[in-house]
C-alpha positions as CSV (number, residue, x, y, z in Angstrom):
1,M,112.0,116.2,90.8
2,I,112.5,114.0,87.8
3,R,116.3,113.7,88.2
4,P,116.1,111.9,91.5
5,L,113.6,109.5,90.3
6,L,115.6,108.8,87.3
7,I,118.8,108.4,89.2
8,G,116.9,105.9,91.5
9,L,115.5,104.1,88.4
10,A,119.1,103.5,87.0
11,L,120.4,102.2,90.4
12,F,117.7,99.9,90.5
13,L,118.3,98.7,87.1
14,A,121.9,98.3,87.4
15,P,122.4,94.9,88.8
16,F,120.0,93.5,86.2
17,A,121.8,95.3,83.5
18,A,125.3,93.8,85.0
19,Y,124.0,90.4,85.2
20,A,122.7,90.6,81.8
21,L,126.2,91.8,80.4
22,Y,127.7,89.0,82.4
23,L,125.5,86.5,80.7
24,W,126.1,87.9,77.4
25,A,130.0,87.9,77.9
26,T,129.8,84.3,78.9
27,E,128.5,81.5,76.4
28,D,125.2,81.5,78.4
29,G,123.4,84.6,77.1
30,P,120.8,86.6,78.7
31,A,117.9,85.3,76.5
32,R,118.1,81.8,78.2
33,G,115.3,81.5,80.5
34,S,116.9,79.4,83.3
35,A,119.7,82.1,83.7
36,W,116.9,84.3,85.3
37,S,115.5,81.8,88.1
38,P,113.4,83.2,90.9
39,L,116.5,82.8,93.3
40,V,118.8,85.2,91.0
41,L,115.9,87.6,90.5
42,R,115.5,87.8,94.2
43,W,119.3,88.2,94.8
44,L,119.4,90.8,92.1
45,T,116.4,92.6,93.6
46,I,117.9,92.8,97.0
47,A,121.3,94.3,95.6
48,A,119.0,96.8,93.5
49,L,117.3,97.8,96.5
50,V,120.5,98.1,98.7
51,L,121.9,100.3,95.8
52,M,118.9,102.6,95.3
53,V,118.8,103.3,99.2
54,A,122.5,104.0,99.4
55,G,122.1,106.2,96.6
56,F,119.4,108.0,98.2
57,V,121.2,108.2,101.4
58,V,124.3,109.6,99.7
59,W,122.2,112.4,97.8
60,A,120.6,113.3,100.9
61,Q,124.0,113.6,102.7
62,Y,126.1,115.3,100.4
63,G,123.5,117.2,97.9
64,G,121.9,120.5,98.2
65,A,122.9,123.4,100.1
66,P,125.6,123.7,102.7
67,P,124.4,123.7,106.7
68,G,122.9,127.1,107.8
69,A,122.4,128.3,104.2
70,T,119.5,130.5,103.6
71,Y,117.6,130.3,100.3
72,V,117.4,133.6,98.2
73,P,114.5,133.2,95.7
74,A,114.8,134.2,92.0
75,H,114.2,137.8,91.3
76,M,114.6,140.7,89.3
77,E,117.5,143.3,90.0
78,N,117.7,146.4,87.6
79,G,115.6,144.7,84.8
80,Q,118.0,141.6,85.0
81,F,116.8,138.1,86.2
82,V,118.8,136.7,89.2
83,R,118.6,132.9,89.8
84,G,117.6,131.7,93.0
85,T,120.6,130.8,95.4
86,F,121.7,129.7,98.6
87,K,123.8,132.3,100.7
Protein backbone atom coordinates (compact mmCIF):
# COMPACT_ATOMS: atom_id res chain seq x y z
CA MET A 1 0.00 0.00 0.00
CA ILE A 2 2.96 2.29 0.46
CA ARG A 3 3.96 2.10 -3.23
CA PRO A 4 0.87 3.91 -4.60
CA LEU A 5 1.29 6.62 -1.97
CA LEU A 6 4.96 7.13 -2.84
CA ILE A 7 4.15 7.23 -6.55
CA GLY A 8 1.42 9.80 -5.90
CA LEU A 9 3.81 11.87 -3.79
CA ALA A 10 6.49 11.71 -6.51
CA LEU A 11 3.97 12.77 -9.16
CA PHE A 12 2.83 15.64 -6.93
CA LEU A 13 6.37 16.88 -6.28
CA ALA A 14 7.55 16.52 -9.91
CA PRO A 15 6.36 19.96 -11.16
CA PHE A 16 7.95 21.71 -8.18
CA ALA A 17 11.24 19.88 -8.75
CA ALA A 18 11.14 20.63 -12.48
CA TYR A 19 10.56 24.32 -11.78
CA ALA A 20 13.40 24.37 -9.26
CA LEU A 21 15.69 22.75 -11.84
CA TYR A 22 14.58 25.33 -14.40
CA LEU A 23 15.38 28.14 -11.96
CA TRP A 24 18.72 26.54 -11.15
CA ALA A 25 19.57 26.22 -14.86
CA THR A 26 18.80 29.88 -15.46
CA GLU A 27 20.58 32.66 -13.66
CA ASP A 28 17.71 33.24 -11.23
CA GLY A 29 18.33 30.33 -8.87
CA PRO A 30 15.63 28.54 -6.87
CA ALA A 31 16.54 30.24 -3.60
CA ARG A 32 15.24 33.61 -4.75
CA GLY A 33 11.92 34.17 -2.99
CA SER A 34 10.28 36.18 -5.75
CA ALA A 35 10.59 33.21 -8.13
CA TRP A 36 8.06 31.31 -5.98
CA SER A 37 5.22 33.81 -6.16
CA PRO A 38 1.68 32.72 -5.17
CA LEU A 39 0.62 32.67 -8.83
CA VAL A 40 3.50 30.34 -9.76
CA LEU A 41 2.76 28.11 -6.77
CA ARG A 42 -0.91 27.97 -7.75
CA TRP A 43 -0.09 26.81 -11.28
CA LEU A 44 2.47 24.32 -10.02
CA THR A 45 -0.09 22.91 -7.59
CA ILE A 46 -2.68 22.58 -10.35
CA ALA A 47 -0.14 20.80 -12.57
CA ALA A 48 0.83 18.55 -9.66
CA LEU A 49 -2.78 17.59 -8.95
CA VAL A 50 -3.42 16.86 -12.63
CA LEU A 51 -0.32 14.66 -12.80
CA MET A 52 -1.30 12.85 -9.62
CA VAL A 53 -4.87 12.16 -10.75
CA ALA A 54 -3.68 11.07 -14.21
CA GLY A 55 -1.16 8.73 -12.59
CA PHE A 56 -3.81 7.13 -10.42
CA VAL A 57 -6.15 6.74 -13.40
CA VAL A 58 -3.40 5.06 -15.44
CA TRP A 59 -2.52 2.86 -12.47
CA ALA A 60 -6.15 1.81 -12.04
CA GLN A 61 -6.64 1.20 -15.77
CA TYR A 62 -3.49 -0.79 -16.52
CA GLY A 63 -2.36 -2.15 -13.16
CA GLY A 64 -3.58 -5.18 -11.31
CA ALA A 65 -5.06 -8.39 -12.58
CA PRO A 66 -6.56 -8.93 -16.01
CA PRO A 67 -10.35 -8.81 -16.28
CA GLY A 68 -12.06 -12.01 -15.21
CA ALA A 69 -9.03 -13.29 -13.29
CA THR A 70 -9.52 -15.18 -10.04
CA TYR A 71 -7.18 -14.67 -7.11
CA VAL A 72 -5.61 -17.82 -5.69
CA PRO A 73 -4.27 -16.99 -2.21
CA ALA A 74 -0.88 -18.07 -0.96
CA HIS A 75 -0.82 -21.64 0.28
CA MET A 76 1.39 -24.64 1.01
CA GLU A 77 1.78 -27.46 -1.55
CA ASN A 78 3.86 -30.50 -0.62
CA GLY A 79 5.69 -28.49 2.03
CA GLN A 80 6.52 -25.67 -0.41
CA PHE A 81 5.16 -22.13 -0.08
CA VAL A 82 3.28 -21.03 -3.20
CA ARG A 83 2.72 -17.30 -3.58
CA GLY A 84 -0.71 -15.88 -4.28
CA THR A 85 -1.43 -15.36 -7.97
CA PHE A 86 -4.19 -14.42 -10.38
CA LYS A 87 -5.40 -17.16 -12.72
